[in-house]
Every structure is written in structure tokens, then in C-alpha cells.
Wavefront OBJ file of the C-alpha trace (Angstrom):
o trace
v -22.077 0.901 3.724
v -20.920 -0.141 7.183
v -19.677 -3.453 5.784
v -17.549 -1.602 3.231
v -16.192 0.775 5.873
v -15.364 -2.156 8.129
v -13.633 -4.049 5.330
v -11.564 -1.017 4.354
v -10.570 -0.394 7.953
v -9.397 -3.997 8.189
v -7.345 -3.637 5.018
v -5.776 -0.403 6.256
v -4.917 -1.996 9.587
v -3.211 -4.908 7.823
v -1.315 -2.489 5.598
v -0.100 -0.525 8.621
v 1.104 -3.739 10.257
v 2.961 -4.876 7.134
v 4.555 -1.512 6.442
v 5.377 -1.060 10.116
v 7.929 -3.874 9.859
v 9.867 -1.984 7.176
v 12.461 0.679 7.773
v 11.851 4.163 6.402
v 14.361 3.447 3.621
v 12.597 0.188 2.717
v 9.212 1.950 2.648
v 10.671 4.580 0.329
v 12.107 1.882 -1.947
v 8.787 0.046 -2.000
v 6.914 3.242 -2.844
v 9.314 3.959 -5.713
v 8.958 0.446 -7.127
v 5.164 0.476 -6.873
v 5.075 3.873 -8.546
v 7.131 2.546 -11.466
v 4.862 -0.478 -11.764
v 1.700 1.619 -11.843
v 3.234 4.031 -14.355
v 3.887 1.138 -16.752
v 0.236 0.050 -16.534
v -0.960 3.613 -17.114
v 1.025 3.836 -20.342
v -0.771 0.852 -21.909
l 1 2 3 4 5 6 7 8 9 10 11 12 13 14 15 16 17 18 19 20 21 22 23 24 25 26 27 28 29 30 31 32 33 34 35 36 37 38 39 40 41 42 43 44
């Protein structure tokens, strides 16, 4: 379980670094686009 926790922490850290380079507006736009993408998959 520690390996999984460690891997997830690494992924979250990378995500924070990537999203940290975006402005608040860009993060909002990205969230909206990802939400639309996921919604399309859920409908299938």
C-alpha cells in the first residue's frame, strides 16, 4: 500500500506543478473542457 500511496503522491505533485503554470482563467477553461470530454464518454 505504501508503494501506491507514494505513486499517487508523485502524480499529485506533478499535477500541482503543471497546473501551477496556468492562470486561474486557464485552469477554469481546462476544467470546463475536461468536464465536457468526460461527459461525452459517460453518455456512450
